[in-house]
C-alpha positions in Angstrom: -26.9 33.0 18.2 -25.7 33.9 14.6 -21.9 35.1 15.5 -21.9 31.7 17.5 -22.4 30.2 14.7 -20.0 31.8 12.8 -17.1 31.2 14.8 -18.1 28.0 15.5 -15.9 26.7 13.0 -12.9 28.5 13.3 -13.2 27.8 17.3 -12.9 24.5 16.6 -10.0 24.9 13.8 -8.0 27.3 16.7 -8.8 24.4 18.9 -7.5 21.8 16.5 -4.9 23.5 16.5 -3.7 23.7 19.7 -4.0 20.3 20.0 -1.3 19.5 16.9 0.6 22.6 18.4 0.8 20.2 21.9 0.2 17.1 21.2 2.3 16.6 18.3 0.5 13.4 16.6 3.0 14.8 13.7 5.6 17.4 12.2 6.4 19.6 9.5 7.7 16.2 7.1 6.0 14.1 8.4 4.1 10.9 5.4 0.3 11.3 6.5 -3.0 10.0 5.6 -5.6 12.0 6.9 -9.3 12.8 5.5 -8.5 10.8 2.8 -5.9 12.6 2.1 -2.1 10.6 1.7 1.2 13.2 1.2 4.1 15.3 3.0 2.9 17.6 5.4 4.6 21.6 4.2 3.2 23.8 6.6 0.6 23.6 10.1 -1.0 26.6 10.5 -3.8 28.0 12.9 -6.9 27.5 10.2 -5.3 24.4 8.5 -2.7 22.2 7.4 -1.6 22.2 3.6 -0.4 18.6 3.1 1.7 17.9 -0.4 0.6 14.3 -2.1 3.1 12.3 -4.1 0.7 14.1 -7.6 2.5 17.3 -6.6 -1.2 18.8 -5.5 -0.8 20.6 -2.2 -4.2 19.8 -0.4 -5.7 21.9 2.9 -7.1 20.2 5.4 -9.0 22.5 8.3 -7.2 21.7 11.8 -10.7 20.2 12.5 -10.5 17.4 10.1 -6.9 16.2 11.3 -7.3 15.5 15.1 -11.1 14.3 14.2 -10.5 12.1 11.4 -8.3 8.9 11.6 -4.7 10.4 11.2 -2.0 7.5 10.1 1.8 8.9 10.6 2.9 7.4 7.9 6.7 8.2 8.6 6.7 6.9 12.6 6.3 3.6 11.3 9.6 1.4 11.3 8.3 -0.4 7.5 6.7 0.1 4.6 4.2 -3.0 3.7 4.2 -5.2 0.1 1.3 -6.8 -0.6 0.0 -7.9 -3.7 -0.9 -11.6 -5.8 0.9 -12.9 -8.3 -1.4 -15.6 -10.7 0.2 -18.0 -12.6 -1.8 -20.4 -15.4 -3.8 -23.5 -14.7 -1.4 -25.2 -16.5 1.2 -25.0 -13.5 2.0 -28.2 -11.8 1.3 -29.2 -8.0 5.6 -28.9 -8.0 6.2 -26.0 -9.9 4.0 -24.1 -7.8 5.0 -25.6 -4.6 8.8 -24.6 -6.4 7.6 -21.2 -7.4 6.6 -20.5 -3.5 9.8 -21.8 -2.0 11.9 -19.5 -4.2 10.2 -16.5 -3.9 10.2 -16.9 0.2 14.1 -18.0 0.3 14.1 -14.2 -1.8 12.1 -12.4 0.1 13.8 -13.8 3.5 17.1 -13.3 2.0 16.8 -9.7 0.6 19.0 -7.1 2.4 15.7 -4.8 2.3 13.3 -6.8 3.7 12.9 -8.7 7.8 11.8 -12.3 8.0 8.0 -11.6 8.9 7.3 -11.9 5.2 4.8 -14.7 3.5 4.1 -16.3 1.2 1.7 -18.7 0.3 -0.6 -20.6 -2.5 -3.8 -18.0 -1.4 -6.8 -19.5 -3.9 -7.9 -20.1 -7.3 -8.6 -17.9 -9.3 -11.2 -16.9 -11.9 -7.6 -17.5 -14.8 -5.4 -18.5 -12.3 -3.5 -20.0 -9.5 -4.0 -16.6 -6.8 0.2 -16.4 -4.8 -0.3 -13.5 -2.2 3.4 -12.4 -2.0 3.6 -10.0 1.4 6.3 -8.8 2.8 8.1 -5.7 5.0 10.6 -3.4 3.8 13.0 -1.7 6.6 12.4 1.7 5.7 9.8 3.8 6.0 11.1 6.0 2.9 9.3 5.9 0.3 12.2 5.5 -2.5 13.5 2.7 -0.4 10.5 0.7 -0.5 10.1 1.2 -4.4 13.0 0.4 -5.3 13.0 -2.5 -3.4 9.9 -3.3 -4.5 10.8 -3.1 -7.7 13.9 -5.3 -7.4 11.8 -8.0 -6.0 9.8 -7.9 -8.6 12.2 -9.0 -11.1 13.6 -11.8 -8.8 9.5 -12.8 -8.7 9.2 -12.4 -12.8 13.1 -14.1 -13.2 11.8 -16.9 -11.2 8.6 -18.2 -12.4 10.4 -18.1 -15.8 13.4 -20.5 -14.3 10.8 -23.1 -13.1 8.9 -23.3 -16.9 5.7 -21.6 -15.4 4.3 -18.5 -17.0 1.9 -15.7 -15.4 -1.9 -15.9 -16.4 -4.4 -13.5 -17.3 -7.8 -12.8 -17.6 -9.1 -15.6 -20.0 -12.9 -17.4 -20.7 -13.4 -20.4 -22.4 -16.1 -20.4 -24.9 -17.8 -23.8 -25.7 -20.5 -23.9 -28.5 -23.0 -26.5 -28.5 -23.7 -27.6 -31.8 -27.7 -28.0 -32.2 -29.6 -30.9 -34.1 -32.0 -30.8 -35.9 
């Protein structure tokens, strides 16, 4: 019984290896997220898979975890999504807000590295800002294309906000002091 229990994990990893080799949910060089680890697959062995994270460390994940956990092969998607919020100050007028949203939407729609699925919407009244959701898809699965496009769009968003004489909000609080009468 002790030998069976000790070999159980090795057998599970070996069966996981066969599943990886025959089913091929990923290959060496793919960017994957598995077992809360995201990185580039560097080696698939009989017992484990080595993943190089974006922090440049090597994480060894047992193959049984690679097939039993949810696996996202990021290299297989044709696009990458960016989604974030920007906050404008409450001093921004409705017209400023509408033109900022419309101009950001137009810029994203016309950007050569994005598709037409982007959405820019005034989303909510935040604690310190008027919050605008910005979401778009970069037409490339490559990390460098994604971060370069995101940087370019971020600079253009700054220009758009400044062009409409609005400004970005930062967390703030108003404190009211009551004068007591004795």
